[in-house]
C-alpha positions as CSV (number, residue, x, y, z in Angstrom):
1,M,-7.2,-120.6,11.2
2,T,-8.4,-122.2,7.9
3,A,-8.7,-125.9,7.4
4,Q,-6.5,-127.6,4.9
5,P,-8.4,-128.9,1.8
6,A,-8.8,-132.6,1.5
7,I,-6.3,-134.4,-0.8
8,D,-9.1,-135.2,-3.2
9,E,-10.0,-131.6,-3.5
10,V,-6.4,-130.6,-4.2
11,A,-6.0,-133.3,-6.9
12,K,-9.3,-132.2,-8.5
13,A,-8.2,-128.6,-8.5
14,R,-4.9,-129.5,-10.1
15,A,-6.6,-131.5,-12.8
16,Q,-9.0,-128.6,-13.5
17,I,-6.1,-126.1,-13.7
18,Q,-4.2,-128.4,-16.1
19,R,-7.3,-128.7,-18.3
20,W,-7.6,-124.9,-18.4
21,R,-3.9,-124.6,-19.2
22,E,-4.3,-126.9,-22.2
23,G,-7.7,-125.5,-23.2
24,G,-6.8,-121.8,-23.0
25,P,-8.6,-118.7,-22.0
26,A,-11.8,-119.6,-23.9
27,L,-12.3,-122.9,-22.0
28,F,-11.5,-121.0,-18.7
29,A,-14.1,-118.3,-19.6
30,V,-16.7,-121.0,-20.1
31,E,-16.0,-123.1,-17.1
32,A,-14.8,-120.5,-14.5
33,L,-16.6,-117.3,-15.6
34,G,-19.8,-118.9,-16.9
35,V,-19.6,-117.5,-20.4
36,P,-21.8,-119.5,-22.8
37,E,-19.8,-121.8,-25.1
38,K,-21.1,-120.4,-28.3
39,W,-21.7,-116.8,-29.3
40,D,-25.4,-115.8,-29.2
41,P,-25.8,-112.7,-31.4
42,K,-29.2,-111.8,-29.9
43,K,-27.9,-111.8,-26.3
44,K,-24.5,-110.6,-27.4
45,E,-22.7,-113.1,-25.2
46,G,-20.6,-116.2,-25.5
47,V,-17.3,-117.2,-26.9
48,T,-16.9,-116.3,-30.6
49,E,-15.1,-118.5,-33.1
50,Q,-12.3,-115.9,-33.3
51,Q,-11.8,-115.9,-29.5
52,R,-11.7,-119.7,-29.6
53,R,-9.1,-119.7,-32.4
54,A,-7.0,-117.0,-30.6
55,S,-7.2,-119.1,-27.4
56,G,-5.8,-122.2,-29.2
57,K,-3.0,-120.2,-30.8
58,L,-2.1,-118.6,-27.5
59,V,-1.8,-122.1,-25.9
60,A,0.2,-123.5,-28.9
61,K,2.6,-120.6,-29.5
62,R,2.6,-118.8,-26.1
63,R,2.4,-115.4,-27.9
64,L,-0.5,-113.7,-29.7
65,S,-1.2,-110.5,-31.5
66,I,-4.7,-109.5,-32.4
67,R,-5.7,-106.8,-34.9
68,A,-9.4,-106.3,-35.4
69,G,-12.2,-103.8,-35.6
70,K,-14.2,-102.2,-32.8
71,G,-16.6,-104.3,-30.8
72,V,-15.3,-107.8,-31.7
73,G,-14.4,-109.0,-28.2
74,K,-10.7,-108.2,-28.0
75,S,-11.0,-106.6,-24.5
76,A,-13.1,-109.4,-23.2
77,F,-10.7,-112.0,-24.5
78,L,-7.7,-110.1,-23.0
79,A,-9.5,-109.9,-19.6
80,W,-10.2,-113.7,-19.8
81,T,-6.5,-114.3,-20.7
82,I,-5.2,-112.2,-17.8
83,L,-7.5,-114.1,-15.3
84,W,-6.6,-117.5,-17.0
85,F,-2.9,-116.8,-16.8
86,H,-3.0,-115.7,-13.2
87,T,-5.1,-118.8,-12.3
88,C,-3.1,-121.4,-14.3
89,Y,0.5,-120.0,-13.7
90,F,0.2,-118.5,-10.2
91,P,2.4,-116.9,-9.0
92,C,3.1,-114.8,-12.0
93,K,3.5,-111.3,-13.5
94,A,2.0,-110.3,-16.8
95,G,2.6,-107.1,-18.8
96,C,-0.3,-105.4,-20.5
97,T,-0.1,-102.6,-23.1
98,A,-2.5,-100.4,-25.0
99,P,-2.1,-97.7,-27.5
100,T,-3.2,-95.0,-25.0
101,A,-3.5,-94.6,-21.3
102,T,-7.2,-94.1,-21.7
103,Q,-7.6,-97.4,-23.5
104,M,-5.7,-99.1,-20.7
105,S,-7.7,-97.5,-17.8
106,D,-11.1,-97.0,-19.3
107,V,-11.3,-100.1,-21.5
108,L,-9.0,-102.9,-20.4
109,W,-9.1,-102.3,-16.6
110,A,-12.8,-101.8,-16.6
111,E,-13.3,-105.1,-18.6
112,L,-10.9,-106.9,-16.3
113,A,-12.7,-105.6,-13.2
114,M,-16.1,-106.8,-14.6
115,W,-14.8,-110.3,-15.3
116,H,-13.0,-110.5,-12.0
117,R,-16.3,-109.7,-10.3
118,R,-17.9,-112.4,-12.3
119,L,-15.2,-114.9,-11.2
120,K,-15.8,-114.0,-7.6
121,E,-19.5,-114.9,-8.1
122,T,-19.0,-118.1,-10.1
123,M,-15.9,-119.4,-8.2
124,P,-15.6,-117.4,-4.9
125,A,-12.6,-119.4,-3.6
126,L,-10.6,-118.7,-6.8
127,G,-11.8,-115.1,-7.2
128,E,-10.6,-114.1,-3.8
129,K,-7.0,-115.3,-4.5
130,F,-6.2,-112.2,-6.5
């Protein structure tokens, strides 16, 4: 039998989730996944300005379409968005599409699995929820 969390912990978690809802996937990636706030081209990690703008647009309009070249962080952003959405709007269902089945399985699901493992490391209680 698991112990019930203290009321303070529940209030703190609600406030954090509300901040993530308002801040979008980029803020969630920084705080929950440990992604550096700014893109570091040498390390090739962090949130890019494009990802930050996309995050703001997603929160504001609730829909988003991204067209960009290869290697600009679309799959990472989509994986962050899936984890953000499932965290902030649980329980939920989200549809995902890709031009080909290969892109869905080899690219998106692989990226999502990587970030989910990271979530389990940085926030074990949250990462185990889904």
